[in-house]
C-alpha positions as CSV (number, residue, x, y, z in Angstrom):
1,X,50.8,12.9,9.3
2,X,49.6,14.6,6.2
3,X,47.1,11.8,5.6
4,X,45.8,12.2,9.2
5,X,45.4,15.9,8.8
6,X,43.6,15.4,5.5
7,X,41.3,12.8,7.0
8,X,40.5,15.2,9.9
9,X,39.9,18.1,7.6
10,X,37.5,16.0,5.5
11,X,35.4,15.1,8.5
12,X,32.3,16.9,9.5
13,X,32.5,19.3,12.4
14,X,30.2,17.3,14.6
15,X,32.2,14.1,14.1
16,X,35.4,16.0,14.8
17,X,34.0,17.3,18.1
18,X,32.8,13.8,19.1
19,X,36.1,12.2,18.0
20,X,38.1,14.6,20.0
21,X,35.8,14.3,23.0
22,X,36.4,10.6,22.9
23,X,40.1,10.9,22.5
24,X,40.8,13.8,24.8
25,X,38.1,13.3,27.5
26,X,36.5,9.9,27.5
27,X,39.6,7.7,27.0
28,X,41.8,9.6,29.5
29,X,39.0,9.6,32.1
30,X,38.5,5.9,31.7
31,X,42.3,5.3,31.9
32,X,42.5,7.4,35.0
33,X,39.5,5.6,36.5
34,X,40.9,2.2,35.8
35,X,44.3,3.3,37.2
36,X,42.6,4.6,40.4
37,X,40.6,1.4,40.8
38,X,43.8,-0.7,40.4
39,X,45.5,1.6,42.9
40,X,42.7,1.1,45.5
41,X,42.7,-2.6,44.9
42,X,46.5,-2.7,45.5
43,X,46.1,-0.4,48.5
44,X,43.5,-2.8,50.0
45,X,45.9,-5.7,49.5
46,X,48.8,-3.8,51.0
47,X,46.7,-2.8,54.0
48,X,45.7,-6.5,54.5
49,X,49.3,-7.6,54.1
50,X,50.5,-5.0,56.6
51,X,47.7,-5.9,59.0
52,X,48.5,-9.6,58.7
53,X,52.3,-8.9,59.1
54,X,51.6,-6.9,62.2
55,X,49.4,-9.6,63.6
56,X,52.1,-12.2,63.0
57,X,54.6,-10.0,64.9
58,X,52.1,-9.6,67.7
59,X,51.5,-13.3,67.9
60,X,55.2,-13.9,67.8
61,X,55.6,-11.6,70.8
62,X,52.7,-13.2,72.7
63,X,53.9,-16.7,71.9
64,X,57.4,-15.9,73.2
65,X,55.8,-14.6,76.4
66,X,53.7,-17.8,76.9
67,X,56.6,-20.1,76.2
68,X,58.8,-18.4,78.6
69,X,56.9,-19.9,81.5
70,X,57.5,-23.6,80.5
71,X,61.1,-22.7,79.8
72,X,61.6,-21.2,83.3
73,X,59.8,-24.2,84.9
74,X,62.1,-26.6,83.0
75,X,65.1,-24.7,84.2
76,X,63.9,-25.0,87.8
77,X,63.3,-28.8,87.3
78,X,66.7,-29.1,85.6
79,X,68.3,-28.1,88.9
80,X,65.8,-29.7,91.3
81,X,67.7,-31.9,93.7
82,X,64.6,-33.4,95.2
83,X,63.5,-34.5,91.7
84,X,66.9,-35.9,91.1
85,X,66.7,-38.1,94.2
86,X,63.1,-39.1,93.5
87,X,63.7,-40.4,90.0
88,X,67.0,-42.1,90.7
89,X,66.2,-44.0,93.9
90,X,65.7,-47.7,93.6
91,X,62.5,-48.4,95.6
92,X,62.3,-51.8,97.3
93,X,58.5,-51.8,97.3
94,X,55.4,-50.0,96.1
95,X,54.8,-48.5,99.5
96,X,58.0,-46.6,99.5
97,X,57.4,-45.4,95.9
98,X,53.9,-44.2,96.7
99,X,55.1,-42.3,99.7
100,X,57.9,-40.6,97.6
101,X,55.3,-39.7,94.9
102,X,53.0,-38.1,97.5
103,X,55.8,-36.1,99.1
104,X,56.9,-34.6,95.8
105,X,54.2,-31.9,94.9
106,X,56.2,-29.4,92.6
107,X,54.6,-30.7,89.4
108,X,51.1,-30.1,90.8
109,X,52.0,-26.7,92.2
110,X,53.4,-25.5,88.9
111,X,50.3,-26.6,87.0
112,X,48.0,-24.9,89.6
113,X,50.1,-21.7,89.6
114,X,50.6,-21.2,85.8
115,X,47.6,-21.6,83.5
116,X,50.0,-21.9,80.6
117,X,51.0,-25.4,81.8
118,X,48.8,-28.4,81.0
119,X,51.0,-31.2,82.4
120,X,54.6,-32.0,83.4
121,X,56.1,-35.4,82.8
122,X,59.5,-36.9,83.5
123,X,60.9,-39.9,81.6
124,X,63.8,-41.9,83.1
125,X,65.2,-45.4,83.0
126,X,64.3,-46.7,86.5
127,X,62.4,-50.0,86.5
128,X,61.3,-49.5,90.1
129,X,59.1,-46.5,89.1
130,X,55.5,-46.7,87.9
131,X,53.7,-44.4,85.6
132,X,51.6,-41.9,87.6
133,X,51.0,-39.6,84.7
134,X,53.9,-37.4,85.9
135,X,56.9,-39.6,86.4
136,X,57.1,-42.4,83.8
137,X,59.7,-45.2,83.5
138,X,61.3,-45.5,80.0
139,X,60.1,-48.3,77.8
140,X,61.8,-49.7,74.6
141,X,58.9,-48.2,72.6
142,X,59.5,-44.7,74.0
143,X,63.3,-44.9,73.4
144,X,62.6,-45.7,69.7
145,X,60.4,-42.6,69.1
146,X,62.0,-39.8,66.9
147,X,61.4,-37.1,69.5
148,X,63.2,-39.1,72.2
149,X,66.1,-39.8,70.0
150,X,66.3,-36.2,69.0
151,X,66.3,-34.9,72.6
152,X,68.9,-37.4,73.6
153,X,71.3,-36.2,71.0
154,X,71.8,-32.8,72.6
155,X,71.2,-31.0,75.8
156,X,69.2,-28.2,74.2
157,X,65.5,-27.5,74.5
158,X,63.1,-28.7,71.8
159,X,59.6,-27.6,71.2
160,X,57.6,-30.3,69.4
161,X,54.0,-31.5,69.0
162,X,53.7,-34.9,70.7
163,X,51.0,-36.9,69.0
164,X,49.1,-39.0,71.6
165,X,47.8,-41.2,68.8
166,X,51.2,-42.8,68.4
167,X,51.2,-46.4,69.1
168,X,53.6,-46.4,72.0
169,X,51.6,-43.7,73.8
170,X,48.2,-45.4,73.3
171,X,49.3,-47.9,75.9
172,X,50.2,-45.3,78.4
173,X,48.0,-43.4,80.7
174,X,47.3,-39.7,80.2
175,X,46.8,-37.6,77.1
176,X,49.4,-35.4,75.4
177,X,48.4,-34.2,71.9
178,X,49.9,-30.8,72.7
179,X,52.9,-28.6,72.0
180,X,55.5,-29.7,74.5
181,X,58.9,-28.6,75.7
182,X,61.3,-31.6,75.9
183,X,64.9,-31.4,77.2
184,X,67.5,-33.8,78.5
185,X,68.5,-33.9,82.2
186,X,71.8,-35.6,83.1
187,X,72.6,-36.9,86.6
188,X,76.3,-37.8,86.6
189,X,76.1,-38.9,90.2
190,X,73.7,-41.6,89.3
191,X,75.1,-42.1,85.8
192,X,71.5,-41.7,84.4
193,X,69.7,-39.4,82.0
194,X,66.1,-38.3,82.1
195,X,63.8,-36.3,79.9
196,X,61.6,-33.4,81.1
197,X,58.4,-32.8,79.1
198,X,56.4,-29.7,79.9
199,X,53.1,-29.6,78.0
200,X,51.5,-26.3,77.0
201,X,47.9,-25.6,77.7
202,X,46.2,-25.9,74.3
203,X,43.3,-23.6,75.2
204,X,45.8,-20.8,75.9
205,X,47.3,-21.1,72.5
206,X,44.0,-21.4,70.7
207,X,42.5,-18.4,72.6
208,X,45.5,-16.3,71.6
209,X,44.6,-16.9,67.9
210,X,40.8,-16.9,68.2
211,X,40.5,-13.1,67.7
212,X,42.7,-12.9,64.6
213,X,40.9,-11.6,61.5
214,X,42.7,-14.0,59.2
215,X,43.2,-17.8,59.3
216,X,46.4,-18.2,61.5
217,X,48.3,-21.3,62.5
218,X,51.5,-22.1,64.4
219,X,53.5,-25.2,63.4
220,X,56.6,-27.0,64.8
221,X,59.6,-28.1,62.7
222,X,57.9,-31.5,62.1
223,X,55.1,-29.7,60.2
224,X,52.4,-30.4,62.9
225,X,49.9,-27.6,63.6
226,X,50.3,-26.9,67.3
227,X,47.8,-24.0,67.5
228,X,45.2,-22.5,65.2
229,X,42.4,-20.1,65.0
230,X,40.3,-23.1,64.0
231,X,41.0,-25.6,66.9
232,X,40.0,-28.5,64.7
233,X,43.3,-28.0,62.7
234,X,45.4,-28.7,65.8
235,X,47.3,-32.0,65.4
236,X,47.1,-32.0,61.6
237,X,50.0,-31.3,59.3
238,X,50.6,-28.5,56.8
239,X,49.7,-30.9,54.0
240,X,46.1,-30.9,55.2
241,X,46.1,-27.1,55.0
242,X,46.6,-27.4,51.3
243,X,49.1,-24.5,50.7
244,X,50.2,-24.4,47.1
245,X,53.9,-24.0,47.8
246,X,56.6,-25.7,50.0
247,X,57.0,-23.3,52.9
248,X,60.3,-25.0,53.9
249,X,62.0,-23.6,50.8
250,X,60.5,-20.1,51.1
251,X,62.6,-17.2,52.2
252,X,60.0,-14.5,51.5
253,X,57.7,-13.4,54.4
254,X,54.9,-12.6,52.0
255,X,53.9,-15.3,49.5
256,X,51.2,-15.1,46.8
257,X,49.9,-18.6,46.1
258,X,46.8,-20.7,46.3
259,X,45.4,-22.1,49.5
260,X,42.6,-24.8,49.1
261,X,42.3,-23.8,45.5
262,X,41.7,-20.1,46.2
263,X,44.1,-17.2,45.3
264,X,45.5,-16.2,48.7
265,X,48.4,-14.4,50.4
266,X,50.5,-16.3,53.0
267,X,52.4,-14.3,55.7
268,X,55.2,-16.5,57.0
269,X,57.5,-15.9,60.0
270,X,59.7,-18.0,62.3
271,X,60.4,-17.7,66.0
272,X,63.0,-19.3,68.2
273,X,61.8,-19.6,71.8
274,X,64.3,-18.8,74.5
275,X,67.1,-21.4,74.8
276,X,65.4,-23.5,72.1
277,X,67.2,-25.4,69.4
278,X,64.0,-25.9,67.3
279,X,61.9,-23.2,65.7
280,X,58.2,-22.6,65.3
281,X,56.5,-21.1,62.3
282,X,53.7,-18.6,62.4
283,X,51.5,-18.6,59.3
284,X,48.7,-16.2,58.5
285,X,46.5,-16.8,55.4
286,X,43.8,-14.6,53.8
287,X,42.0,-15.0,50.5
288,X,42.5,-12.3,47.9
289,X,38.8,-12.1,47.0
290,X,37.7,-11.5,50.5
291,X,40.0,-8.5,50.7
292,X,39.0,-7.2,47.3
293,X,35.3,-7.7,47.6
294,X,34.7,-4.3,49.1
295,X,37.1,-2.6,46.7
296,X,35.5,-4.4,43.7
297,X,32.0,-3.2,44.7
298,X,33.3,0.4,44.9
299,X,35.2,-0.1,41.6
300,X,32.1,-1.3,39.8
301,X,30.0,1.5,41.2
302,X,32.7,4.1,40.3
303,X,32.9,2.7,36.7
304,X,29.1,2.9,36.4
305,X,29.1,6.5,37.5
306,X,32.0,7.5,35.3
307,X,30.5,5.7,32.3
308,X,27.1,7.3,32.9
309,X,28.6,10.8,33.2
310,X,30.7,10.3,30.1
311,X,27.7,9.0,28.2
312,X,25.6,12.0,29.2
313,X,28.5,14.3,28.3
314,X,28.9,12.6,24.9
315,X,25.2,13.1,24.1
316,X,25.4,16.7,25.1
317,X,28.5,17.2,23.0
318,X,26.7,15.6,20.0
319,X,23.7,17.8,20.5
320,X,25.7,21.0,20.9
321,X,27.9,20.2,17.9
322,X,24.9,19.4,15.8
323,X,23.2,22.7,16.7
324,X,26.5,24.6,16.1
325,X,27.3,23.0,12.8
326,X,23.7,23.4,11.5
327,X,23.8,27.1,12.3
328,X,27.3,27.5,10.7
329,X,26.2,25.7,7.6
330,X,23.2,27.9,7.3
331,X,25.4,31.0,7.6
332,X,27.8,29.5,5.1
333,X,25.0,28.9,2.6
334,X,23.8,32.5,3.0
335,X,27.4,33.8,2.5
336,X,27.6,31.7,-0.7
337,X,24.4,33.4,-1.9
338,X,25.9,36.8,-1.3
339,X,29.1,35.7,-3.1
340,X,26.9,34.7,-6.1
341,X,25.4,38.2,-6.1
342,X,22.1,37.7,-4.2
343,X,22.0,40.7,-2.0
344,X,18.3,40.1,-1.0
345,X,19.2,37.3,1.4
346,X,18.4,37.8,5.1
347,X,19.9,35.6,7.8
348,X,17.4,34.3,10.4
349,X,19.8,32.5,12.8
350,X,18.6,32.8,16.3
351,X,20.6,33.1,19.5
352,X,22.7,35.7,21.2
353,X,26.0,33.9,21.0
354,X,28.9,34.6,18.6
355,X,27.1,32.8,15.7
356,X,23.9,34.8,16.3
357,X,26.0,38.0,16.5
358,X,27.7,37.0,13.3
359,X,24.3,36.5,11.7
360,X,23.2,40.0,12.7
361,X,26.5,41.5,11.4
362,X,25.9,39.6,8.2
363,X,22.5,41.2,7.8
364,X,24.0,44.6,8.6
365,X,26.7,44.0,6.0
366,X,24.2,43.0,3.3
367,X,22.1,46.1,4.2
368,X,25.2,48.3,4.0
369,X,26.2,46.9,0.7
370,X,22.7,47.5,-0.7
371,X,22.8,51.0,0.7
372,X,26.2,51.6,-0.9
373,X,24.9,50.2,-4.2
374,X,21.9,52.5,-4.0
375,X,24.0,55.5,-3.2
376,X,26.3,54.7,-6.2
377,X,23.4,54.3,-8.5
378,X,21.8,57.4,-7.2
379,X,25.0,59.3,-7.6
380,X,25.6,58.0,-11.1
381,X,22.0,59.0,-12.1
382,X,22.8,62.5,-11.0
383,X,25.6,64.3,-12.6
384,X,29.1,63.7,-11.1
385,X,30.2,67.3,-11.3
386,X,32.3,67.0,-8.2
387,X,35.5,65.1,-8.7
388,X,36.0,64.6,-5.0
389,X,32.5,62.9,-4.8
390,X,33.4,60.7,-7.7
391,X,36.6,59.6,-6.0
392,X,34.9,58.8,-2.7
393,X,32.3,56.7,-4.4
394,X,34.9,54.8,-6.4
395,X,36.9,54.2,-3.2
396,X,33.9,52.8,-1.4
397,X,33.2,50.5,-4.2
398,X,36.8,49.2,-4.4
399,X,36.9,48.8,-0.6
400,X,33.7,46.8,-0.5
401,X,35.4,44.2,-2.8
402,X,37.6,43.0,0.0
403,X,35.1,42.2,2.6
404,X,33.1,39.1,1.4
405,X,36.3,37.5,0.1
406,X,38.1,37.8,3.5
407,X,34.9,36.9,5.5
408,X,34.3,33.8,3.5
409,X,38.0,32.6,3.9
410,X,37.9,33.3,7.7
411,X,34.6,31.4,8.2
412,X,35.9,28.5,6.1
413,X,39.0,28.3,8.4
414,X,36.7,28.3,11.4
415,X,34.6,25.5,9.9
416,X,37.6,23.3,9.1
417,X,39.6,23.9,12.2
418,X,37.2,24.6,15.1
419,X,37.3,21.1,16.5
420,X,41.1,21.2,16.9
421,X,40.9,23.9,19.6
422,X,37.7,23.4,21.5
423,X,34.7,25.6,21.9
424,X,36.4,28.3,23.9
425,X,38.8,29.1,21.2
426,X,36.0,29.0,18.6
427,X,34.2,31.7,20.6
428,X,37.3,33.8,20.6
429,X,37.9,33.5,16.9
430,X,34.3,34.2,16.1
431,X,34.5,37.3,18.4
432,X,37.6,38.5,16.5
433,X,35.9,37.9,13.2
434,X,32.8,39.8,14.3
435,X,35.1,42.6,15.4
436,X,36.7,42.6,11.9
437,X,33.3,42.6,10.2
438,X,32.2,45.6,12.3
439,X,35.3,47.5,11.3
440,X,35.0,46.4,7.6
441,X,31.4,47.5,7.5
442,X,32.4,51.0,8.6
443,X,34.4,51.4,5.3
444,X,31.8,54.0,4.3
445,X,33.6,56.5,6.5
446,X,36.0,58.8,4.7
447,X,38.7,58.2,7.3
448,X,39.3,56.3,10.5
449,X,41.9,56.6,13.3
450,X,45.1,54.7,12.7
451,X,44.7,52.9,16.0
452,X,41.5,51.2,14.7
453,X,43.3,50.0,11.6
454,X,46.0,48.5,13.8
455,X,43.4,46.8,16.0
456,X,41.8,45.3,12.8
457,X,45.2,44.1,11.6
458,X,45.9,42.5,15.0
459,X,42.5,40.7,14.8
460,X,43.2,39.6,11.3
461,X,46.6,38.2,12.2
462,X,45.2,36.4,15.3
463,X,42.6,34.7,13.1
464,X,45.3,33.7,10.6
465,X,47.5,32.5,13.5
466,X,44.6,30.3,14.5
467,X,44.4,29.0,10.9
468,X,48.1,28.3,10.3
469,X,49.2,27.7,13.9
470,X,53.0,27.5,14.3
471,X,53.6,28.2,10.6
472,X,52.8,31.9,11.2
473,X,54.4,34.3,13.7
474,X,53.8,38.1,13.6
475,X,55.0,41.3,15.4
476,X,53.4,44.7,15.4
477,X,55.5,47.8,16.2
478,X,53.1,50.7,16.5
479,X,54.1,54.3,17.6
480,X,51.4,55.4,20.0
481,X,51.8,59.0,19.0
482,X,50.2,58.2,15.7
483,X,47.1,56.6,17.3
484,X,44.7,59.4,16.4
485,X,45.9,60.2,13.0
486,X,43.1,59.7,10.4
487,X,43.8,57.5,7.4
488,X,41.6,55.9,4.8
489,X,40.1,52.7,6.2
490,X,41.5,49.3,5.0
491,X,44.7,50.9,3.8
492,X,47.2,48.6,5.7
493,X,45.2,45.4,6.2
494,X,45.4,44.3,2.5
495,X,49.1,44.6,2.6
496,X,49.2,42.4,5.7
497,X,46.9,39.9,4.0
498,X,49.3,39.8,1.0
499,X,52.3,39.1,3.3
500,X,50.4,36.2,5.0
501,X,48.9,34.6,1.9
502,X,51.9,34.9,-0.4
503,X,54.6,34.6,2.3
504,X,53.3,31.2,3.2
505,X,53.1,30.0,-0.3
506,X,55.7,27.3,-1.2
507,X,57.7,27.8,2.0
508,X,58.1,25.1,4.7
509,X,58.5,26.1,8.3
510,X,57.5,29.4,10.0
511,X,56.9,32.7,8.3
512,X,57.3,35.9,10.2
513,X,55.3,39.0,9.4
514,X,56.4,42.4,10.7
515,X,54.2,45.5,10.8
516,X,55.8,48.8,11.7
517,X,54.1,52.2,12.0
518,X,56.4,55.1,13.0
519,X,55.7,58.8,13.3
520,X,58.3,61.2,12.0
521,X,58.3,65.0,11.8
522,X,56.2,65.5,8.6
523,X,55.0,62.1,7.7
524,X,54.0,58.7,9.0
525,X,56.0,55.7,7.7
526,X,54.2,52.3,7.3
527,X,56.2,49.1,6.6
528,X,54.8,45.5,6.1
529,X,57.4,42.8,5.6
530,X,57.7,39.0,5.6
531,X,60.5,36.5,5.4
532,X,58.6,34.3,2.8
533,X,59.9,33.1,-0.5
534,X,60.1,36.5,-2.0
535,X,60.1,37.1,-5.8
536,X,62.4,37.8,-8.7
537,X,63.0,41.2,-10.0
538,X,61.0,40.3,-13.2
539,X,58.0,39.3,-11.1
540,X,58.3,42.4,-9.0
541,X,58.2,44.6,-12.1
542,X,55.1,42.7,-13.3
543,X,53.3,43.4,-10.0
544,X,54.2,47.1,-10.0
545,X,52.8,47.3,-13.5
546,X,49.6,45.5,-12.3
547,X,48.9,47.7,-9.3
548,X,49.3,50.9,-11.3
549,X,46.8,50.0,-14.0
550,X,43.1,50.9,-13.8
551,X,40.4,48.5,-12.7
552,X,39.1,48.1,-16.2
553,X,42.5,47.1,-17.5
554,X,43.4,44.5,-14.8
555,X,41.3,42.3,-12.5
556,X,44.1,40.6,-10.4
557,X,45.9,41.9,-7.3
558,X,42.7,43.7,-6.2
559,X,43.9,44.4,-2.7
560,X,47.3,46.0,-3.4
561,X,46.0,47.9,-6.5
562,X,43.1,49.2,-4.3
563,X,45.5,50.4,-1.7
564,X,47.9,52.0,-4.2
565,X,45.2,53.8,-6.1
566,X,43.5,55.1,-2.9
567,X,46.9,56.4,-1.6
568,X,47.4,58.2,-4.9
569,X,43.8,59.5,-4.9
570,X,44.0,60.8,-1.3
571,X,47.5,62.1,-1.1
572,X,49.0,62.3,-4.6
573,X,51.2,60.3,-6.9
574,X,54.3,60.5,-4.7
575,X,52.5,58.6,-1.9
576,X,51.8,55.3,-3.6
577,X,53.1,51.8,-2.6
578,X,56.8,50.9,-2.7
579,X,57.7,47.2,-3.0
580,X,61.1,45.6,-2.4
581,X,61.7,41.9,-2.7
582,X,64.5,39.4,-2.9
583,X,63.9,35.9,-4.0
584,X,64.3,33.5,-1.1
585,X,64.6,36.3,1.5
586,X,61.1,37.9,1.7
587,X,59.2,41.0,0.6
588,X,58.7,44.5,2.1
589,X,55.9,46.8,1.2
590,X,56.0,50.4,2.5
591,X,54.3,53.8,2.0
592,X,54.2,57.1,3.8
593,X,51.4,59.7,4.3
594,X,51.6,63.3,5.4
595,X,51.3,64.0,9.0
596,X,48.2,66.2,8.4
597,X,44.7,64.8,8.8
598,X,43.3,67.7,6.7
599,X,45.6,67.2,3.7
600,X,43.9,66.7,0.4
601,X,45.4,66.2,-3.1
């Protein structure tokens, strides 16, 4: 983790912004886009599966309705006494047989009355009969056929495809090649058994499937295709349909497989016609690519649009980051010039945003410093006969030492961490920093309201909070009654800075900084404390010795020494800093001032 943070900190700002744009924006958007595309593809497949399943249920219902007519007719023929006499009579000659055939018209009437019926045939062992395409005497070849043996084993109804191309039927008259109902009819009185065959009109079945959006077929239990959207498939077997799985062993209604070498979905369902022993299968097939073609086009178009938008946004982020970093680098170089003592530098950063405002504040600060230096030189050239004037000049010079140091650190924090929070937070921190600069540049005032000092402290802590994130927590307890009390500027802020900087040193975890300003009867009490590492009593004694020495004697601890000496200069020796610290527990710095804005030592 430390190596990652170090790597990020060592990257240039523009590369940080681009990297975080890619990680936080581009990659999530692409992931979401791909997820949505996958969702739409799956939704298209699910809709197709639902539609195919509903179509299969509809065909199942329609098929049951169409097969009910042949079933009812077979029931009527099963109990038809006239038919029983006709097929069991031993006719002495062809004349008697012809007359009997002509008198029996039920078969023709059923075919004329119901369009679902293509033909009705009756098979029985009666050598006096002749084949008239309706009533057919049994032959040895017929008795050997599998369908005949099957129907003679039970009295139930079978639905089977009878192939007219079979050898025994090629010698007979009439064409079958259709889905047919076959059932056994027993005549105990004549000790005979016949077989009723009701053939279904093929056009009715094919027309039922012709409007289906997907390839749909119906097969019998032998595997023959008895109806299909493509009529040319009728009479062939499932093997010719080239389905990549064995449907006989499948229990799922929705099967993903290959049909004719193409990825497809197969919707499978079974139906048992009324009173039937055998079952029919309804199979609907659609190719995956045909369903996904539209979704794929939309997906490609969506990806192109998303990629184009992200690319344009990436270019814009790069341009904006380049412009921002260039301006910040220019301002940083100008600050370095000031730190090196060049007070003739003038910042020419254009724009009205926070960086432009910071540039103008920088110029104002340099101008103010030059003015302060000019005033000090002018005052020194004159005689310093007034002790108060000498103290004020000395205070201004000491106060001015704080500003460039803090400003440089704050801007350095922004430069190193801006990319972690996005441009909105950068703008806020720069705004707070500009606010701090404006307050700092007003240090020439003799005194400022206490509420302005608190505002500046809050801005400072917010900037440090941005810098240290969760490592720093702070709390400000400010008595509103003391808002208008006048105090020397920058009298509390250095103490807060000391708590932040030294409190965070050598301590892992979060450091809490507490600022308390309370108003009592005759004085105002100020406390700044932290729960950092603290210090030993020996170190505390050394610091107290440092802050009480003059500037010429000691050059460290500028901030605390500055505050202590100004308190002493303004209010007297009894109003200096008080420091209490315990090693491992934290440090507390406090002072009090008289509750009288006109008080002077």
